[in-house]
N, C-alpha and C positions, 0 to 999 in steps of 0.2 A: 441395452444402452451400452455404447462404447465411449469411453472417456479417456482425455488425453490430459495428462499432468506436465506443464512445461513453463519455463521462465516467461514472464510477462514481455510482450513486446510494447515499444514506445505507443503505437497506434491503438493498442487496445486498452490503454490506462482508463478512458472514461467509461467504458462499459464496466470493466473491473472495479473501479471505484463505486460505480453504481451499486455493484453486487456487494461489495463490502457494506455499504449503508444499509441495504435491504437485510443482510445477515444479522446486522446488530439492532434492527428496528429504528434506526435513525431518521430524521426528516430529510427531505431533499435539501441539498446543501447550496448556499449561495454560491455565485461566481466567484466572490473574493476567498471564501473558504475552500472552494475547490482549488484555487489557484495556489494557495498555502499547501494543501494536501499534496498536490502535484509536486511543488518545490521539495517536499520533505520525503516523497515516494522514492526508494531507490528500486528502480525497476529491475536491475540485475539481480535483486535480492528478493524478488516478489514473484509469486507462483500464481498461475491461473490455471483452473481445471475446466475443461471445454468438454460439452457434448454436442459433436458436430460443430456447428457455428456458434452455438451459445455458451456463454460463460455461465457455468454453475457453481464454481466455488473459488474462493480466494484465500491467500496465505501472503503474509509480508513480514519482512523485519525493517525495524526502523532504527537506525542509529541516533544516539543523542549524546551531547556533550554535558559535562558537570562543570559547573562553575564552582570553585571552592574558596574559601575565605582568603580575602587579599585579591581577589578579582581574576586570578589565574584560572585558565580553562585547560583541562586535560582531558584524555581519552578515556571512555568508560569500558572496563574489562566485561566480556560475558560471563556470566555466573554459571 
């Protein structure tokens, strides 16, 4: 088995997302939930492992904002 780890490409997102669900034992997502996930996915911060043409592994980082008292929003520092 020869694998390749690389940054996700836009056109690979659907297969990548399906492997993510499979890895966590999740159900098939509705089109609405997939659209939300797609909007939240930072493709340039997501990785896919390929074995030839098949996606066999995923990794990703999802940023999020933090709302603080008073309604202000600020960046969240990585721990």
